[in-house]
N, C-alpha and C positions, 0 to 999 in steps of 0.2 A: 504493500499499500504506499502511496506515496505521501512525502511528509509535507504538511501544509506550511508555506512560508508567508502566505500573506491573507489578510481578511479586509473586506472593503464593507462599509457601512453607508446606508443612505443618509440623507440630511436628518430625516425624520428618525432613524434608527439610533443614529448619534445623540440626538437630543434626548431620547428616552434613556439611553445608557446615562447621560450626564444626570439626569432628574435622578435616577435611581442611586448613582453615586453620591448624590448630595442629598440624598434622604429627604425629597421634596414630596409633598403628599397632595398639594392642592395647587390651583391656579394654571393658567394657561401659559406655555413657555415655548420659546422658539431658540434657535441656535444663533449665537453671536460670535463674531470673528474679527479680532483685532489684527490690523495690517499696517504696516510701513511702505513707504515708497521711496524709490531713490533713482536718480536719474543718472547716467553713465555713457561715456562714449566707448563704443566697443566695436571691434571687426580687425581684419588684417590690416598690418602697415599700409597706409596710403589710402585705405577705405574704410576708415572709422566713421561709423552713424551713432546717432543718439538712439538710446535705448532706455528701458525703464524696467526696474528690478521691484517684485512686490515681494514683501516678506510677512509671512504669517508669524505674529507676535504671541496670539494666544487665540483659544477657542474656549467657549462658555456658552451659558444659556441667558436669556433675559426675560423677565416677565412680560407678558403681552399686558399692557394697559388698557384701562377702558376708554373706548372710542377709537382703539387701533382696530384696524382691518387687514393684517397680513393676509396672504395667501393662506387658505385653510390647510394646503398640504406642507406647510411649514411648520404647523402649531401643534404641540402636544399637550393633552390635558394630563397633569399629573395624576389626578385623583384616578383616571382610568389606568395607567401604565405603572404607577406605585401606590395602591390604597393602603390606608392605614390598617395595620393588622391589630386584632383585639388581643391583649395580653394573654388572654385564656387560650387563644388559639396558637400561640408561638411555641 
């Protein structure tokens, strides 16, 4: 059987994983990504061109605020994916 070397998650799956990891049980949440941008001149000698570099600084989740209407496919309800457990049932 081949060894697994890579796992890929959708935006929604990653949001669910982060909700569970942060032990969040209520609210609607979506993925947030902190990025930095830098400009550089790059290319072979005599043919440099301006280019941009995007740096991913952080990945997190943020609560959807009242009145916001992000695309539903990006929003995860914490109550559904990480419900509170009764202490008697743990």
